[in-house]
Backbone as numpy.savetxt, mean C-alpha at the origin, in Angstrom:
# Nx Ny Nz CAx CAy CAz Cx Cy Cz
11.11 5.93 11.91 11.17 6.15 9.68 10.71 7.52 9.31
11.40 7.96 8.58 11.01 8.83 7.44 11.46 8.77 6.16
11.00 9.71 4.70 10.72 9.65 3.80 12.56 9.32 3.36
13.42 9.61 3.97 14.97 9.01 3.60 15.06 7.71 3.28
15.17 7.59 5.36 15.53 5.89 5.67 14.11 5.01 4.76
13.42 5.42 4.30 12.31 4.58 3.16 13.04 4.42 2.41
13.66 5.61 1.31 14.09 5.17 -0.16 15.35 4.13 0.31
16.22 4.34 1.82 17.26 3.27 1.62 16.72 1.87 2.28
15.72 1.99 2.42 15.61 0.53 2.92 14.95 -0.15 1.63
14.28 0.51 1.04 13.72 -0.13 -0.40 15.06 0.00 -1.38
16.06 0.69 -1.38 16.53 0.61 -2.21 17.54 -0.39 -1.82
17.97 -0.98 -0.32 18.51 -2.37 -0.05 17.80 -3.26 -0.26
16.78 -3.48 -0.28 15.78 -4.90 -0.67 15.84 -4.94 -2.38
15.84 -3.53 -3.20 16.10 -4.49 -3.97 17.11 -4.68 -4.80
18.37 -4.02 -4.38 19.87 -4.60 -4.51 19.59 -6.24 -3.71
19.50 -6.78 -2.59 19.42 -7.82 -2.70 18.57 -9.00 -3.24
17.57 -8.01 -3.69 16.68 -9.17 -5.07 17.31 -9.23 -5.72
17.86 -8.07 -6.33 18.99 -8.16 -7.65 20.23 -9.32 -7.58
20.57 -9.53 -6.50 21.48 -10.73 -6.20 21.63 -11.65 -5.86
20.28 -12.06 -5.84 19.68 -12.95 -5.32 19.43 -13.77 -6.37
18.75 -13.26 -7.67 18.22 -13.29 -8.74 19.76 -13.83 -9.24
20.30 -12.69 -9.32 21.85 -13.26 -9.98 22.26 -14.41 -9.87
22.37 -15.12 -8.64 23.37 -16.03 -8.17 22.39 -17.36 -8.63
20.96 -16.89 -8.35 20.34 -18.30 -9.12 20.16 -18.22 -10.08
20.64 -17.50 -11.19 20.65 -17.92 -12.71 22.17 -18.69 -12.83
22.83 -18.28 -12.26 24.11 -18.61 -12.22 24.46 -19.63 -11.72
23.80 -20.31 -11.02 23.42 -21.33 -10.32 23.08 -23.05 -11.54
22.02 -22.04 -12.13 21.78 -22.48 -12.77 22.42 -23.23 -13.98
22.85 -21.59 -14.11 23.87 -22.11 -15.87 25.12 -23.30 -15.03
25.62 -23.52 -14.08 26.65 -24.09 -13.71 26.07 -25.55 -13.77
25.33 -25.63 -12.86 24.25 -27.13 -13.16 24.16 -27.70 -14.48
23.93 -26.96 -15.55 23.55 -26.53 -16.78 24.61 -27.34 -17.41
25.66 -26.70 -17.42 27.30 -26.74 -17.86 27.98 -28.20 -17.58
27.34 -28.93 -15.88 27.85 -29.95 -15.39 26.68 -30.86 -15.94
26.18 -30.63 -16.95 25.06 -32.06 -17.45 24.29 -32.44 -16.11
24.02 -31.43 -15.00 22.80 -31.95 -14.04 21.56 -32.42 -14.51
21.13 -31.10 -15.78 19.84 -31.27 -15.61 20.03 -30.60 -17.56
18.98 -31.03 -18.26 19.09 -30.43 -19.60 17.65 -29.30 -19.96
18.01 -29.12 -21.07 17.34 -27.97 -21.41 17.55 -26.81 -22.06
16.78 -25.61 -22.54 17.13 -24.33 -23.14 17.84 -23.51 -21.81
18.87 -23.03 -21.85 19.50 -22.49 -20.57 19.04 -21.41 -20.17
18.90 -20.62 -21.75 18.80 -19.11 -21.84 17.33 -19.16 -21.60
16.27 -19.77 -21.99 14.77 -19.83 -21.07 14.58 -20.33 -20.06
15.89 -20.84 -19.19 15.76 -20.99 -17.63 16.35 -19.85 -17.02
17.04 -19.29 -17.43 18.27 -18.19 -16.62 17.23 -16.87 -16.88
16.71 -16.69 -18.19 16.16 -15.22 -18.50 15.65 -14.68 -17.61
14.49 -15.63 -16.82 13.72 -14.56 -16.16 14.64 -13.69 -14.82
15.15 -14.90 -14.37 16.16 -14.62 -13.46 17.02 -13.16 -13.40
17.56 -13.27 -14.93 18.23 -12.02 -15.27 17.68 -10.58 -15.60
16.13 -11.20 -15.91 15.70 -9.65 -16.24 15.45 -9.31 -14.72
15.00 -10.12 -13.83 14.27 -9.71 -12.13 15.49 -9.19 -12.01
16.89 -9.73 -12.38 18.07 -9.06 -11.38 18.28 -7.18 -11.97
18.38 -7.61 -13.55 18.80 -5.73 -14.16 17.64 -5.02 -13.40
16.17 -5.53 -13.45 15.26 -4.28 -13.08 15.38 -4.20 -11.65
15.71 -4.96 -10.88 15.88 -5.04 -9.05 16.89 -3.70 -9.10
18.17 -4.16 -10.19 19.32 -3.48 -9.69 18.96 -2.29 -10.05
18.10 -1.90 -10.94 17.77 -0.38 -12.03 16.97 0.51 -10.72
16.29 -0.20 -10.12 15.30 -0.31 -9.10 16.17 0.57 -8.00
17.06 -0.21 -7.51 18.07 0.22 -6.39 19.19 1.57 -6.58
19.73 1.27 -8.18 20.01 2.78 -7.99 19.03 3.94 -8.13
18.10 3.69 -8.25 16.94 5.09 -8.67 16.67 5.68 -6.85
16.31 4.60 -6.08 15.72 4.92 -5.23 17.17 5.69 -3.90
18.36 5.15 -4.53 19.80 5.59 -4.19 19.74 7.00 -4.29
19.12 7.24 -5.62 19.50 8.50 -6.00 17.87 9.53 -5.38
17.54 9.19 -5.18 16.23 9.59 -4.31 16.54 9.94 -2.91
17.11 9.41 -2.46 17.82 9.28 -1.25 18.86 10.94 -0.83
19.32 10.87 -2.17 20.25 12.51 -2.37 20.00 13.65 -1.52
20.69 14.10 -0.52 20.27 15.73 -0.32 19.18 15.60 0.18
18.77 14.73 1.20 17.41 14.25 1.90 18.16 14.59 3.19
17.94 15.22 4.47 18.35 14.99 5.71 18.04 13.52 6.57
19.14 13.78 7.30 19.21 11.74 7.93 17.90 12.00 8.84
17.65 13.69 9.72 16.81 13.20 10.67 15.40 14.34 10.18
14.19 13.70 11.03 13.30 14.65 10.38 12.89 15.07 12.24
11.99 16.33 12.40 11.21 16.57 13.60 10.03 15.68 13.82
9.49 14.81 14.93 8.64 13.90 14.82 7.02 14.79 14.85
6.30 14.36 14.21 4.92 14.68 13.95 4.30 14.96 15.22
3.42 15.75 15.59 2.63 15.88 16.46 1.04 15.12 16.65
1.43 15.06 15.42 -0.28 14.31 15.47 -0.28 12.79 14.68
-1.29 12.23 14.56 -1.53 11.03 13.86 -2.20 10.99 12.71
-2.07 9.91 11.86 -2.87 9.90 10.68 -4.10 10.06 10.68
-4.92 10.05 11.92 -6.52 10.71 12.25 -6.88 12.38 12.70
-5.64 12.46 12.81 -4.88 14.24 12.97 -4.18 14.52 11.79
-4.31 14.60 10.93 -3.67 15.27 9.48 -4.58 15.23 8.65
-4.34 16.44 7.94 -5.35 16.69 6.35 -4.28 16.05 5.37
-3.64 16.43 5.10 -3.09 15.60 3.92 -2.16 14.46 4.32
-2.22 13.44 3.51 -1.40 12.28 3.98 -0.29 12.01 2.35
0.79 11.17 2.39 1.58 10.77 1.15 1.05 9.43 1.67
1.18 8.82 0.87 1.08 6.63 0.78 2.11 6.47 0.10
3.32 5.91 0.59 4.52 5.08 -0.27 4.14 3.60 -0.02
4.61 2.72 -0.71 4.52 1.12 -0.59 5.89 0.45 -0.59
5.57 -0.57 0.93 7.12 -1.08 0.86 6.60 -2.95 0.71
7.16 -3.30 -0.04 7.54 -4.73 -0.29 6.89 -5.47 0.37
5.86 -6.40 0.03 5.35 -7.19 1.17 4.05 -8.00 0.46
3.91 -9.23 0.72 3.29 -10.13 0.24 1.81 -9.37 -0.02
1.15 -8.85 0.60 -0.03 -8.35 0.34 -0.01 -6.94 0.29
-0.12 -6.26 1.58 0.08 -5.01 1.72 0.83 -3.91 2.70
1.23 -3.11 2.58 1.85 -2.73 3.68 2.19 -1.17 3.00
1.50 -0.41 3.27 1.23 1.16 3.17 1.72 2.45 3.97
2.89 2.79 4.25 3.38 3.49 4.71 2.73 5.37 4.52
2.46 6.29 5.26 1.61 6.65 5.51 2.29 8.06 5.84
2.81 9.40 5.25 3.78 10.01 5.35 3.44 11.38 5.55
3.77 12.28 7.05 3.27 13.39 6.75 3.93 14.50 5.30
3.08 15.78 5.33 4.21 16.15 3.56 5.85 16.56 4.36
5.82 16.83 5.52 7.35 17.54 5.87 8.38 15.89 5.82
7.98 14.59 5.23 8.60 13.51 5.41 8.53 12.47 6.17
7.79 13.09 7.88 7.94 12.22 8.72 6.94 10.99 8.97
7.22 10.08 9.20 6.22 9.02 9.21 5.36 8.82 10.33
3.69 8.80 9.80 2.78 9.18 10.61 2.05 7.88 10.95
2.48 7.25 10.47 1.71 5.37 10.71 1.93 4.54 9.56
1.05 3.18 9.84 0.71 2.63 8.22 -0.24 1.71 8.10
-0.48 1.25 7.03 -2.32 0.11 7.19 -1.37 -1.13 6.71
-1.28 -2.07 7.35 -0.97 -3.55 7.05 -1.67 -4.62 7.23
-0.98 -5.83 6.58 -1.70 -6.73 7.05 -1.11 -7.56 8.30
-1.50 -8.03 9.41 -1.46 -8.61 10.37 -0.68 -9.71 10.11
-1.11 -10.49 8.84 -0.44 -11.73 8.48 0.57 -11.54 7.61
1.96 -10.83 7.95 3.08 -10.84 7.28 3.90 -12.47 7.14
3.50 -13.21 7.56 4.40 -14.94 7.62 5.08 -14.91 6.50
6.06 -15.19 6.46 6.98 -16.01 5.26 6.48 -16.18 3.82
6.01 -17.55 4.25 5.17 -18.40 3.35 3.94 -17.27 2.42
3.02 -16.44 3.19 2.16 -15.42 2.37 3.28 -15.19 0.73
4.16 -14.98 0.64 5.05 -15.01 -0.50 4.98 -15.84 -1.74
4.76 -16.81 -1.13 4.30 -17.85 -2.17 3.40 -18.05 -2.46
1.81 -17.45 -1.81 0.97 -17.60 -2.38 0.62 -16.35 -3.45
-0.04 -17.09 -4.41 -0.27 -16.40 -5.56 -1.16 -15.35 -5.98
-0.84 -14.03 -6.25 -1.98 -13.25 -6.09 -3.44 -13.45 -6.50
-3.53 -14.20 -7.30 -4.91 -14.58 -7.65 -6.17 -15.33 -6.37
-4.71 -15.84 -5.60 -5.36 -16.72 -4.39 -5.56 -15.85 -3.47
-4.09 -14.91 -3.24 -4.02 -14.22 -1.93 -5.30 -13.54 -1.66
-5.93 -12.21 -2.80 -7.10 -12.02 -3.05 -8.09 -12.33 -2.43
-8.06 -13.70 -2.53 -9.91 -13.96 -1.96 -9.80 -14.56 -0.43
-8.57 -14.78 0.02 -8.25 -15.40 1.26 -8.71 -13.68 2.04
-9.49 -14.34 3.28 -9.56 -13.40 4.57 -8.41 -12.61 5.40
-8.53 -11.56 5.31 -7.51 -10.98 5.89 -7.71 -10.26 7.17
-6.80 -9.43 7.66 -6.95 -8.30 9.04 -6.26 -7.69 9.12
-6.57 -6.02 8.31 -5.67 -5.34 8.32 -5.76 -3.84 9.35
-4.54 -3.18 9.46 -4.61 -2.67 11.30 -3.86 -1.08 10.58
-4.49 -0.54 11.29 -3.84 0.96 10.63 -3.64 1.61 12.34
-1.77 2.14 11.98 -1.25 2.53 13.45 -0.33 3.81 13.32
-0.29 4.05 13.99 0.65 5.38 14.22 2.08 5.10 13.81
2.68 6.35 14.09 4.13 5.67 13.84 4.60 5.49 14.97
4.17 4.60 16.18 4.95 4.58 17.32 4.67 2.44 17.58
3.54 2.49 16.55 3.03 1.30 16.42 1.48 1.32 16.77
0.67 1.94 17.56 -0.39 1.87 18.26 -1.01 1.44 17.60
-2.39 0.45 17.35 -3.31 0.28 16.65 -4.18 1.62 17.23
-4.81 1.67 15.83 -5.78 2.87 15.63 -6.94 2.46 15.12
-6.90 1.58 14.25 -8.03 0.80 13.60 -7.77 -0.51 13.59
-8.71 -1.51 13.06 -8.44 -2.92 12.25 -9.47 -3.00 10.90
-9.07 -3.92 10.37 -10.09 -4.28 9.28 -10.60 -5.35 9.15
-11.32 -6.49 9.05 -11.62 -7.85 9.13 -12.12 -7.80 7.36
-11.62 -8.64 6.59 -11.87 -8.61 5.68 -12.24 -9.92 4.93
-13.23 -10.63 4.80 -14.15 -11.15 4.46 -13.52 -11.68 3.22
-13.41 -13.09 2.68 -12.78 -14.16 2.22 -14.33 -14.15 0.74
-13.69 -14.50 -1.03 -14.58 -14.54 -1.59 -14.15 -13.69 -2.73
-15.06 -13.91 -3.62 -14.75 -12.87 -5.00 -15.05 -11.35 -4.45
-16.54 -10.88 -4.14 -16.43 -9.57 -3.77 -16.13 -9.35 -2.69
-15.64 -7.62 -2.54 -14.88 -7.01 -1.62 -15.97 -6.61 -0.18
-15.81 -7.05 0.91 -16.67 -7.09 2.30 -16.08 -6.82 3.53
-15.79 -5.89 4.05 -15.13 -5.78 5.43 -15.88 -4.99 6.68
-15.15 -4.95 7.74 -15.91 -4.81 8.91 -14.49 -3.81 9.51
-15.18 -2.95 10.02 -13.84 -1.37 10.53 -13.99 -1.55 11.60
-13.66 -1.30 13.11 -12.85 -1.45 14.28 -12.75 0.15 14.83
-12.37 0.61 15.50 -11.64 1.59 16.48 -10.50 0.70 16.79
-9.80 1.64 17.62 -8.30 1.34 18.40 -8.83 0.05 19.60
-9.95 0.93 20.03 -10.58 0.61 20.94 -11.78 -0.73 21.13
-11.42 -1.24 19.89 -12.72 -2.67 19.52 -13.73 -1.90 19.37
-14.06 -1.14 19.20 -15.78 -0.44 18.82 -15.99 -0.52 17.20
-17.25 -1.30 17.17 -17.49 -1.09 15.78 -17.34 0.19 14.94
-17.42 0.68 13.82 -17.44 1.61 13.06 -18.69 1.64 12.07
-18.19 0.58 11.41 -18.98 0.35 9.82 -18.79 -0.50 9.49
-18.92 -0.50 7.96 -18.72 -1.93 7.23 -18.81 -1.58 5.71
-18.26 -1.97 4.84 -18.02 -1.51 3.49 -18.45 -2.92 2.62
-19.55 -3.42 1.58 -19.73 -3.99 1.09 -19.60 -3.97 -0.35
-18.82 -4.23 -1.76 -18.77 -4.05 -3.06 -19.71 -4.48 -3.85
-20.67 -3.64 -4.46 -21.57 -4.07 -5.37 -20.75 -5.47 -6.63
-20.55 -6.48 -6.69 -19.78 -7.13 -7.21 -20.21 -7.01 -9.22
-21.67 -6.64 -9.16 -21.75 -6.76 -10.19 -21.58 -5.30 -11.03
-21.58 -4.20 -10.53 -20.98 -3.09 -10.86 -19.35 -3.08 -10.75
-18.48 -3.69 -10.37 -17.53 -3.94 -9.88 -16.08 -4.00 -10.99
-17.15 -4.54 -12.33 -16.14 -5.16 -13.36 -14.59 -3.98 -13.90
-15.82 -2.72 -14.09 -14.45 -1.54 -14.41 -14.25 -0.98 -13.30
-14.96 -0.71 -12.03 -15.43 0.76 -11.33 -15.45 -0.31 -10.11
-14.73 0.37 -9.20 -15.23 0.23 -7.55 -16.64 0.72 -6.80
-17.66 -0.30 -6.98 -18.92 0.58 -6.26 -19.29 -0.26 -5.20
-19.58 1.05 -4.24 -19.92 -0.35 -3.40 -20.60 0.64 -2.14
-20.66 0.45 -0.91 -21.51 1.27 0.11 -20.71 1.11 1.14
-20.08 2.44 2.37 -19.79 1.69 3.45 -20.98 2.40 4.23
-21.22 1.37 5.06 -22.37 1.54 6.08 -21.90 1.95 7.44
-23.05 2.69 8.22 -22.21 3.29 9.55 -22.37 1.76 10.72
-22.84 1.62 11.63 -22.67 0.39 12.88 -23.88 0.43 12.84
-25.22 1.02 12.41 -26.30 0.52 12.89 -26.85 0.43 11.48
-25.89 0.08 10.39 -26.23 -0.20 9.32 -26.86 0.11 8.46
-27.16 2.28 8.38 -27.48 3.16 7.48 -26.54 2.99 6.77
-26.55 3.71 5.38 -26.02 3.83 4.13 -24.94 5.14 4.83
-23.96 5.46 4.58 -22.92 6.19 5.35 -22.22 7.00 4.12
-21.02 6.17 3.56 -20.38 7.05 2.44 -20.34 5.96 0.78
-21.36 6.44 0.23 -21.26 5.44 -0.91 -20.19 5.40 -1.78
-19.65 4.95 -2.75 -18.32 4.47 -3.12 -18.78 4.44 -4.91
-18.11 4.99 -5.59 -18.31 4.81 -7.04 -16.53 5.35 -7.69
-15.78 4.79 -8.12 -14.56 4.96 -7.71 -13.63 4.33 -9.04
-12.84 5.35 -10.01 -12.82 4.16 -11.32 -11.64 3.29 -11.17
-11.57 2.07 -11.78 -10.24 1.04 -11.92 -9.33 1.22 -11.64
-8.73 2.67 -12.63 -7.04 3.09 -11.99 -6.80 3.70 -10.97
-7.60 4.10 -9.94 -7.08 4.85 -8.69 -6.48 5.90 -8.90
-6.33 6.60 -10.13 -5.54 7.63 -9.79 -6.09 8.73 -9.11
-7.63 8.61 -9.13 -8.45 10.46 -8.45 -9.54 9.99 -7.98
-9.87 10.63 -7.00 -11.29 9.64 -6.67 -11.93 10.99 -5.90
-13.03 10.89 -5.11 -13.53 11.66 -4.10 -14.13 11.19 -3.17
-14.27 10.78 -2.22 -15.48 10.26 -1.02 -16.19 11.44 -0.67
-17.58 11.34 -0.39 -18.56 12.02 0.33 -19.60 11.26 0.94
-20.30 11.59 2.19 -21.19 11.41 2.70 -22.47 10.45 1.80
-23.91 9.88 2.27 -24.72 9.96 1.58 -25.44 11.16 1.61
-25.19 12.29 2.21 -25.63 13.70 2.64 -25.25 14.82 1.55
-23.83 14.19 0.34 -23.47 14.79 0.13 -22.13 15.95 0.65
-21.94 15.33 1.90 -20.45 16.20 2.29 -19.03 15.92 1.91
-18.53 16.73 1.80 -16.78 15.92 1.00 -16.74 15.09 2.59
-15.80 14.11 2.52 -15.19 13.52 3.58 -13.55 13.54 3.24
-13.43 12.77 2.15 -11.81 12.98 1.62 -11.83 13.03 0.03
-10.24 13.23 -0.73 -10.18 13.21 -1.94 -8.73 12.24 -1.82
-8.74 11.64 -3.11 -7.19 10.76 -3.41 -6.77 11.16 -4.86
-5.64 11.50 -4.89 -5.24 11.71 -6.00 -3.45 11.53 -6.70
-3.17 11.28 -7.76 -1.89 11.05 -7.97 -1.57 11.78 -9.41
0.34 11.78 -9.59 0.16 12.64 -10.66 0.29 14.15 -10.32
-0.09 14.74 -9.13 -0.17 16.48 -8.76 0.44 15.96 -7.40
1.79 17.20 -6.92 2.12 17.33 -5.91 2.93 18.91 -5.70
2.40 19.28 -5.00 2.81 21.00 -4.52 4.66 20.88 -4.82
5.49 21.83 -5.54 7.17 21.68 -5.37 7.70 21.40 -4.21
7.12 22.06 -3.26 7.68 22.07 -1.56 8.01 20.51 -1.37
6.68 19.76 -1.28 6.95 18.56 -1.55 7.64 17.58 -1.97
7.83 18.10 -3.17 8.24 17.46 -4.07 9.77 17.23 -3.89
10.41 18.39 -3.14 11.84 17.80 -2.72 12.49 16.68 -1.84
11.03 16.62 -1.42 10.68 15.20 -0.44 10.46 13.86 -0.68
9.47 13.86 -1.48 9.06 12.73 -2.38 9.47 12.83 -3.64
10.53 12.04 -4.34 10.86 12.11 -5.57 9.75 11.40 -6.51
9.15 10.65 -6.37 8.07 10.28 -7.43 7.22 10.71 -7.49
6.59 11.41 -8.24 5.98 12.63 -8.83 4.61 12.10 -8.43
4.30 10.68 -8.88 2.75 10.08 -8.77 2.65 9.54 -7.22
3.31 9.91 -6.45 2.53 9.21 -5.08 1.69 9.78 -4.75
0.36 8.60 -4.40 -0.77 8.97 -4.04 -0.84 9.78 -2.66
-1.74 10.44 -2.79 -1.91 12.07 -1.79 -3.30 11.71 -1.00
-3.71 11.61 -0.02 -4.63 11.73 0.39 -4.73 12.77 1.39
-6.04 13.90 1.41 -6.52 14.57 1.69 -8.04 14.68 2.72
-8.20 14.91 3.60 -9.09 14.39 4.33 -9.75 16.44 4.42
-10.92 16.61 4.17 -11.97 17.91 4.81 -11.64 18.08 5.72
-11.63 19.68 5.70 -10.90 19.90 7.51 -12.17 19.30 8.55
-12.91 19.39 8.23 -14.49 18.65 8.71 -14.65 16.84 8.85
-13.73 16.51 8.32 -13.86 15.27 8.71 -13.77 14.34 10.08
-14.38 13.22 10.02 -14.71 13.16 11.47 -13.53 11.82 11.54
-13.28 11.37 12.79 -12.07 10.13 13.28 -12.83 8.84 12.63
-14.18 8.69 12.77 -14.77 7.68 12.16 -15.05 7.61 10.69
-14.78 8.94 10.39 -15.45 8.36 8.58 -13.43 8.78 8.36
-12.50 9.04 9.29 -11.24 8.87 8.12 -10.83 7.01 8.55
-11.30 6.53 9.79 -11.10 5.74 9.56 -11.61 4.60 8.54
-12.60 5.35 8.30 -13.26 4.22 7.27 -12.70 4.62 5.63
-12.14 5.79 5.47 -11.64 6.09 4.06 -10.21 5.14 4.19
-9.60 5.26 5.47 -8.29 4.30 5.18 -8.51 2.54 5.03
-9.81 2.39 5.56 -10.10 1.18 5.17 -10.69 0.60 3.79
-11.40 1.82 3.39 -11.70 1.14 1.91 -10.09 1.66 0.84
-9.22 2.55 1.32 -7.75 2.31 0.54 -7.24 1.00 0.94
-7.35 0.74 2.21 -6.31 -0.41 2.28 -6.84 -1.76 1.38
-8.81 -1.51 1.02 -9.12 -2.43 0.31 -9.04 -2.22 -1.19
-8.87 -1.39 -1.68 -8.63 -0.86 -2.77 -7.00 -0.99 -3.37
-6.17 -0.78 -2.59 -5.17 -0.57 -2.86 -4.03 -1.95 -2.61
-4.97 -3.32 -2.22 -4.34 -4.58 -1.90 -3.74 -4.97 -2.83
-2.46 -5.49 -2.64 -1.29 -5.75 -3.84 -1.12 -5.19 -4.77
-1.32 -4.04 -4.30 -0.60 -2.84 -5.16 0.74 -3.05 -5.47
1.66 -2.93 -4.35 2.92 -2.75 -4.23 3.67 -4.20 -4.57
2.99 -5.83 -5.39 3.78 -7.18 -5.51 2.62 -7.29 -6.69
């Protein structure tokens, strides 16, 4: 996959959802006209019609975004753990599926929930957010680079391991201080304080540094170099930039925090 096929697949999904919602509205209208049930047909069908219109507009937007983009991109020689600048896009999913792109438009990998069962679409976000989850970070070939075991409950906490199963560290959020901001601490494998987290709740821009003050990564939306904008049409596409001296373990930790913070971002 590359950024063009991402736009193409998303447009197709929006198109299908639009037609499904429209068909459901028509079925309700026919049943109501046949006196199968009573009620205000406008109130019943309006939500489905709104969804149909919104998704139809979304399909057209993504179709326009894929225009003038090449069919194929050169495969990157690096993985998400070897790339400095990474752009994050979201695929429709019941919890989280983030595609990681190189600035040239080629796919580097993704962060996703292992549990992509269809019935998860039926679970409300308010309930899904407190369920245990297991996220994975993969490269473009599907090789698992890291795994994150998220504990259930109100407070966010998870452990992180590399692709070989070795413990990298853990994250624990301070529930009392995280009402309007995300505040917590990423701990190393031996339990030492490693990377403090103090991020605004809007998740538009933040930086992560080690407890010693050494920069690790920066995250921001709303700004993009002009050359990248030729491929990534949404100017609010999040950009994750790693410091040149950030280690693979630090990057695994940052990806884990992003997975936790961006959970349910796409639905």
